[in-house]
C-alpha positions in Angstrom: -148.5 -127.3 180.3 -145.0 -126.4 179.1 -142.1 -126.6 181.5 -138.6 -126.8 180.0 -137.3 -127.7 183.4 -139.0 -131.1 182.9 -136.9 -131.6 179.7 -133.6 -131.2 181.6 -132.6 -134.7 182.5 -129.2 -135.1 184.1 -129.3 -138.8 184.5 -127.0 -141.1 182.5 -127.7 -144.5 180.9 -124.8 -146.3 182.5 -125.2 -144.8 186.0 -126.9 -146.8 188.7 -127.3 -143.8 191.0 -130.6 -141.9 190.4 -130.4 -139.2 193.1 -132.7 -136.2 192.8 -130.8 -132.9 192.6 -132.7 -130.0 194.0 -130.6 -126.9 193.3 -129.8 -125.4 189.9 -126.0 -125.5 190.3 -125.9 -129.2 191.1 -127.6 -129.8 187.8 -125.3 -127.4 186.0 -122.3 -129.5 187.4 -123.7 -132.6 185.6 -123.6 -130.7 182.3 -120.2 -129.3 183.1 -119.1 -133.0 183.5 -120.6 -133.6 180.0 -118.7 -130.6 178.7 -115.4 -132.0 180.0 -116.1 -135.5 178.6 -116.9 -134.0 175.1 -114.1 -131.5 174.8 -111.5 -134.0 175.9 -112.8 -136.8 173.6 -110.9 -138.2 170.6 -113.9 -137.5 168.4 -113.5 -133.7 168.9 -109.8 -133.9 168.4 -110.3 -135.6 165.0 -112.4 -132.8 163.8 -109.3 -130.7 163.3 -108.2 -133.0 160.5 -111.5 -133.3 158.8 -112.2 -130.3 156.4 -115.6 -128.7 156.3 -116.0 -128.3 152.5 -112.7 -128.8 150.8 -111.2 -132.3 151.6 -107.4 -132.8 151.9 -107.0 -129.0 152.3 -103.6 -127.9 153.6 -104.3 -124.2 153.9 -104.8 -123.8 157.6 -107.0 -120.7 157.1 -109.7 -122.8 155.4 -112.1 -124.2 158.0 -111.8 -127.7 159.4 -114.9 -129.3 161.0 -113.5 -128.3 164.4 -113.2 -124.6 163.6 -116.7 -124.7 162.0 -118.1 -126.4 165.0 -116.6 -123.8 167.3 -118.4 -121.1 165.2 -121.7 -123.0 165.4 -121.2 -123.2 169.2 -121.0 -119.4 169.5 -124.1 -118.9 167.3 -126.0 -121.5 169.3 -125.2 -119.8 172.6 -126.3 -116.5 171.1 -129.6 -117.9 170.0 -130.3 -119.3 173.6 -129.4 -115.9 175.1 -131.7 -114.1 172.6 -134.6 -116.5 173.4 -134.1 -116.0 177.2 -133.8 -112.2 176.8 -137.1 -112.0 174.8 -139.0 -114.3 177.2 -137.5 -112.4 180.1 -138.6 -109.0 178.8 -142.1 -110.5 178.2 -142.2 -111.9 181.8 -142.6 -115.5 180.5 -139.5 -117.3 181.8 -141.3 -118.7 184.8 -144.4 -119.5 182.7 -142.3 -121.9 180.5 -140.2 -123.3 183.3 -137.0 -121.6 182.1 -136.3 -119.5 185.2 -134.1 -122.1 186.9 -132.4 -123.9 184.0 -130.9 -121.2 181.7 -127.3 -122.2 182.4 -128.0 -125.8 181.8 -129.7 -125.1 178.5 -126.8 -122.9 177.3 -124.4 -125.7 178.1 -126.5 -128.3 176.4 -126.8 -126.3 173.2 -123.2 -125.3 173.1 -122.0 -128.8 173.4 -124.5 -130.1 170.9 -123.2 -127.5 168.5 -119.6 -128.6 169.1 -120.5 -132.3 168.6 -122.9 -132.0 165.7 -120.4 -133.2 163.1 -118.5 -135.8 165.0 -120.1 -138.7 163.1 -119.3 -137.4 159.7 -117.0 -139.7 157.7 -113.9 -138.5 155.7 -114.9 -136.5 152.6 -118.3 -135.5 154.2 -121.4 -136.3 152.2 -119.4 -138.0 149.5 -118.0 -140.3 152.2 -121.5 -141.1 153.3 -122.6 -141.7 149.7 -119.6 -144.1 149.1 -120.4 -146.1 152.2 -124.1 -146.4 151.3 -123.5 -147.3 147.7 -121.0 -150.0 148.6 -123.3 -151.6 151.1 -126.4 -151.2 148.9 -124.7 -153.1 146.1 -123.3 -155.9 148.2 -126.3 -156.3 150.5 -128.5 -156.3 147.5 -131.5 -154.2 148.5 -134.3 -155.6 146.3 -132.1 -158.5 145.0 -129.8 -161.3 146.1 -127.0 -160.3 148.4 -123.3 -161.0 148.0 -123.3 -162.2 151.6 -125.0 -165.5 152.5 -125.7 -164.3 156.1 -128.4 -162.0 154.8 -129.8 -164.1 151.9 -133.5 -164.5 152.2 -134.3 -168.1 151.7 -137.6 -169.9 151.1 -137.2 -171.8 154.3 -136.7 -168.7 156.5 -139.2 -167.9 159.1 -141.1 -164.6 158.9 -139.1 -163.1 161.8 -135.8 -164.0 160.2 -137.0 -162.5 156.9 -137.9 -159.3 158.6 -134.7 -159.2 160.5 -132.6 -159.7 157.3 -134.5 -157.0 155.5 -134.2 -154.6 158.4 -130.4 -155.2 158.7 -129.9 -154.7 154.9 -131.7 -151.3 155.1 -130.0 -150.2 158.2 -126.5 -150.9 156.9 -127.2 -149.1 153.6 -128.4 -146.0 155.4 -125.2 -144.6 156.9 -125.7 -141.1 158.2 -123.3 -138.8 160.0 -125.9 -137.8 162.6 -126.8 -141.4 163.5 -123.1 -142.2 163.6 -122.6 -139.4 166.1 -125.2 -141.1 168.5 -123.4 -144.4 168.1 -120.0 -142.8 168.6 -120.7 -141.1 171.9 -122.8 -143.9 173.4 -121.5 -147.2 172.0 -117.9 -146.6 170.8 -116.4 -143.9 173.1 -118.9 -144.7 175.9 -118.8 -141.1 177.1 -121.9 -141.8 179.2 -123.3 -138.4 178.6 -126.6 -137.3 180.1 -129.8 -138.1 178.3 -130.4 -134.5 177.5 -127.0 -133.9 176.0 -127.2 -136.9 173.6 -130.8 -136.0 172.7 -129.7 -132.5 171.7 -127.7 -133.9 168.7 -130.3 -136.2 167.4 -131.6 -134.2 164.4 -133.8 -136.9 162.8 -136.3 -139.3 164.3 -136.3 -142.0 161.7 -134.6 -145.3 162.5 -132.1 -146.2 159.7 -133.9 -149.5 159.0 -137.2 -147.6 158.2 -138.5 -148.7 154.8 -142.2 -147.7 155.0 -143.4 -144.4 153.5 -142.5 -141.4 155.7 -145.3 -140.0 157.7 -146.5 -136.7 156.2 -146.7 -134.9 159.6 -143.1 -135.8 160.3 -141.7 -135.4 156.7 -138.9 -133.1 157.8 -138.1 -134.8 161.1 -137.9 -138.2 159.3 -135.9 -136.8 156.3 -132.8 -138.9 157.2 -131.8 -141.7 159.5 -131.5 -140.6 163.1 -130.2 -143.7 164.7 -129.2 -147.3 163.9 -130.7 -150.6 164.9 -127.6 -151.1 167.2 -128.6 -148.1 169.3 -132.4 -148.7 169.3 -132.6 -149.9 172.9 -130.7 -146.8 174.1 -132.9 -144.5 172.1 -136.0 -146.1 173.5 -134.8 -145.5 177.0 -133.7 -142.0 176.2 -137.1 -141.2 174.7 -138.8 -142.6 177.8 -136.6 -140.6 180.1 -137.2 -137.3 178.2 -140.8 -138.0 177.3 -140.1 -137.8 173.6 -142.9 -139.5 171.5 -142.1 -141.6 168.4 -140.8 -139.6 165.5 -140.6 -136.4 167.6 -137.5 -134.4 168.5 -135.8 -132.9 171.6 -136.6 -129.2 171.7 -133.0 -127.9 171.9 -132.0 -129.7 168.7 -133.9 -127.0 166.8 -131.4 -124.4 168.1 -128.3 -126.5 167.3 -129.6 -127.0 163.7 -130.4 -123.3 163.2 -126.9 -122.3 164.5 -125.4 -124.8 162.0 -127.5 -123.4 159.1 -126.4 -119.8 159.9 -122.7 -120.6 160.3 -121.9 -122.9 157.4 -123.6 -120.9 154.7 -121.3 -117.9 155.3 -118.2 -120.0 156.0 -118.5 -121.8 152.7 -118.5 -118.5 150.8 -115.5 -117.2 152.7 -113.5 -120.4 152.2 -114.2 -120.4 148.5 -112.8 -116.9 148.2 -109.8 -117.9 150.3 -109.2 -120.8 147.9 -109.6 -118.5 144.9 -112.6 -120.4 143.5 -114.4 -117.1 143.5 -113.4 -113.5 143.7 -115.3 -111.2 146.0 -116.7 -109.3 143.0 -118.0 -112.6 141.5 -119.4 -113.6 144.8 -121.3 -110.3 145.2 -122.6 -110.5 141.6 -123.9 -114.0 142.2 -125.6 -113.1 145.5 -127.2 -110.0 144.0 -128.5 -112.0 141.0 -130.0 -114.6 143.4 -131.6 -112.0 145.6 -133.3 -110.1 142.7 -134.2 -106.4 142.9 -132.5 -104.7 145.8 -134.4 -102.0 147.7 -132.7 -99.5 150.0 -132.9 -100.7 153.6 -134.0 -104.2 152.8 -132.2 -107.2 154.3 -129.8 -107.7 151.4 -128.9 -104.0 151.4 -128.2 -104.1 155.1 -126.3 -107.4 155.3 -124.5 -107.6 152.0 -124.5 -104.3 150.1 -123.1 -102.1 152.8 -120.0 -104.2 153.6 -119.4 -104.5 149.8 -119.7 -100.7 149.3 -117.2 -100.2 152.1 -114.9 -102.7 150.4 -115.3 -100.8 147.1 -114.3 -97.6 148.7 -111.3 -98.9 150.6 -109.8 -101.2 147.9 -109.8 -105.0 147.4 -106.7 -105.8 149.4 -106.4 -108.7 151.8 -107.4 -106.6 154.9 -110.4 -105.2 153.1 -111.6 -108.6 152.1 -111.2 -109.9 155.6 -113.2 -106.9 156.8 -115.9 -107.6 154.2 -116.4 -111.1 155.5 -116.3 -110.0 159.1 -119.1 -107.6 158.6 -121.0 -110.0 156.3 -120.9 -112.6 159.1 -121.7 -110.1 161.9 -124.6 -108.6 159.9 -126.0 -112.0 159.0 -125.8 -113.4 162.5 -127.2 -110.1 163.9 -130.3 -110.5 161.7 -130.8 -114.3 161.6 -130.2 -115.0 165.3 -133.1 -112.8 166.5 -135.2 -114.3 163.8 -134.4 -117.8 165.0 -135.3 -116.8 168.5 -138.6 -115.3 167.4 -139.4 -118.4 165.5 -138.6 -120.6 168.5 -141.0 -118.5 170.7 -143.7 -118.3 168.1 -143.8 -122.1 167.8 -142.7 -122.9 171.4 -145.5 -125.4 172.1 -144.8 -127.6 169.0 -141.0 -127.2 169.6 -141.3 -128.2 173.3 -143.2 -131.4 172.3 -140.8 -132.0 169.3 -143.5 -132.1 166.7 -142.5 -128.9 164.8 -142.0 -130.3 161.3 -139.6 -127.7 160.0 -136.2 -126.2 160.4 -136.3 -123.2 162.8 -135.4 -120.7 160.1 -137.7 -122.3 157.5 -140.4 -119.8 156.7 -141.4 -117.2 154.0 -139.5 -114.2 155.4 -136.6 -112.3 154.1 -134.2 -114.0 156.6 -134.9 -117.4 155.1 -134.6 -116.0 151.6 -131.1 -114.6 152.5 -130.1 -117.9 154.0 -131.2 -119.7 150.8 -129.3 -117.4 148.4 -126.1 -118.1 150.4 -126.8 -121.8 150.0 -127.8 -121.5 146.3 -124.6 -119.6 145.4 -122.6 -122.2 147.2 -124.3 -125.1 145.3 -124.2 -123.4 141.9 -120.7 -121.8 142.0 -118.6 -123.5 144.7 -119.5 -127.2 145.2 -119.7 -127.8 141.4 -116.3 -126.2 140.8 -113.9 -128.6 139.0 -111.3 -128.6 141.8 -114.0 -129.4 144.4 -115.6 -132.2 142.3 -112.3 -133.8 141.5 -111.4 -134.1 145.2 -114.9 -135.4 146.0 -114.6 -138.0 143.3 -111.2 -139.0 144.7 -112.8 -139.2 148.2 -115.6 -141.4 146.9 -113.0 -143.8 145.3 -110.9 -143.8 148.5 -113.8 -144.8 150.7 -115.1 -147.4 148.3 -111.5 -148.7 147.8 -110.9 -149.1 151.6 -114.2 -151.0 151.9 -113.1 -153.3 149.1 -109.7 -153.8 150.8 -111.3 -154.7 154.1 -114.2 -156.8 152.6 -112.4 -160.2 153.1 -113.3 -159.8 156.8 -117.0 -159.9 155.7 -116.5 -163.1 153.7 -115.4 -165.2 156.6 -117.8 -167.7 158.2 -119.2 -166.7 161.6 -117.2 -169.1 163.7 -114.0 -168.4 161.9 -114.3 -164.7 162.4 -115.2 -165.1 166.0 -112.0 -167.3 166.4 -110.0 -164.5 164.8 -111.5 -161.9 167.2 -110.8 -164.2 170.2 -107.3 -165.3 169.3 -106.3 -162.3 167.2 -105.0 -164.8 164.7 -106.4 -167.5 162.3 -103.9 -169.7 160.5 -106.3 -170.3 157.6 -106.9 -166.6 157.0 -103.5 -164.8 156.8 -104.8 -161.8 154.9 -107.9 -161.4 157.1 -105.7 -161.7 160.2 -103.6 -158.8 159.0 -106.6 -156.7 158.1 -108.1 -157.3 161.5 -104.9 -156.2 163.2 -105.3 -152.8 161.5 -108.7 -152.1 163.0 -109.0 -149.7 165.9 -109.1 -151.5 169.3 -112.0 -149.4 170.5 -114.1 -150.4 167.5 -113.2 -154.0 168.1 -114.2 -153.7 171.8 -117.6 -152.3 170.7 -118.1 -155.3 168.3 -117.2 -157.8 171.0 -119.5 -156.2 173.6 -122.4 -156.3 171.2 -121.9 -159.9 170.1 -121.5 -161.1 173.7 -125.0 -159.9 174.4 -126.5 -162.0 171.6 -128.3 -165.2 172.3 -126.0 -167.9 170.8 -128.8 -170.5 171.1 -130.8 -168.8 168.4 -128.5 -169.8 165.6 -130.1 -168.0 162.7 -130.6 -164.8 164.7 -127.1 -165.0 166.0 -125.5 -165.4 162.6 -127.5 -162.4 161.2 -126.8 -160.1 164.1 -123.1 -161.1 164.4 -122.7 -160.2 160.7 -124.6 -156.9 161.3 -122.1 -155.9 164.0 -119.2 -157.1 161.8 -120.4 -154.7 159.1 -120.8 -151.9 161.7 -117.3 -152.6 162.8 -116.1 -151.9 159.3 -118.2 -148.8 159.0 -117.1 -147.5 162.4 -113.4 -147.9 161.5 -113.5 -146.3 158.1 -116.0 -143.5 159.0 -113.8 -142.6 162.0 -110.8 -141.9 159.8 -109.6 -138.3 159.1 -109.4 -137.2 155.5 -105.6 -137.5 155.3 -105.4 -140.8 157.2 -108.0 -142.3 154.7 -106.0 -141.0 151.8 -102.7 -142.3 153.1 -104.2 -145.7 154.1 -105.7 -146.1 150.7 -102.4 -145.3 148.9 -100.5 -147.6 151.2 -102.8 -150.6 150.9 -103.5 -150.3 147.2 -99.8 -150.9 146.6 -100.1 -154.2 148.5 -103.4 -155.5 147.3 
């Protein structure tokens, strides 16, 4: 029995009150509260200074992560409306328990789309790669570590060995989506509803997972979905929403599809704006990737017609803007109904969270079109010299910042705890000054986590304290904007 109404959970992790709400609007008010908490959060404001594809970009027309997220938000809302319309026309809204929760679902998807990138570090995937490479080398996955806290000794008990191995893997698997969960729940403590947080959890694999990925969940377990630090919360969330291990929340599929549709077009438009490609070059690459074009096929409808119109009216700035407007409108007009149809076709698996594919992933023309947009981006934009140079700079900046702050990780447990408590340690003047530069909200999250540890279990305590100390560093650096990271690196490299 499928009833999406049962998947709408308006309760919050930190709220003691568990009153039952009977009318639809009272539930909607809970998600309106989520909406206010999200839109007014610092994490959303920071997105305006994190660029989508081209880091350190000063051209305000090129998309930031905030403008991209707003575009994703619109597409996500459109997909929900398309699903509801199709099920309504078929008389199936009540059958699937959707008749009294449409407004709630729209709000959940919209806010998930707005939040989907908030955990991404400066310089995007290269920032992620820098963090993971740095911790992999120093935590020594598969070899001795630079940090004695996580050294596996012959005298270690089995549970300590397992804990150290798990921590090493977890800290070397930084992922923007897992960081988003940590950000809203642990660091910002937005206390969002279970449904709202579940809507942004794209992957179901814990970051410490080192076993082979289960074949039936190969896509859902493609990347880390949450960290060891958030595991108790994820367990409670899964229980509240009846999500089985390695499964996904149903509305996450819609958020992911909206992101796929939005970014592939946006990347192409931004590349032309930055003069990496001309429109003529872009069209040529797209046509080559598509193959033979037939009159009336998807490529002809979506790409050819706007380009023919551009050809006729001239390649001036207004004409190019019009070309991208119609390219975007046509793409969304074709891919959104396809996403809605795929959702309905696989509604049972999606409801249970076991659908092991992206929503748009099939063998149709729509998926082919999406893929050629992505292929052209990979082959002709992301490997452009100007883009690669900035990404390499970003990689160096993040690695350099981690090097600069690494003395904090070299301190013995008790000395670091004293520094945290007193905000000063006379034997560690450099470390004291580094600690002063950390964000207060990240330090509070560290202290709260350490205060919950059992100090009587000495080995466990030392390992877990060091784990949260590493998280503190990752939280601070991943939370930086592109320009702040760049400025901070330049400023501190002069000093150190």
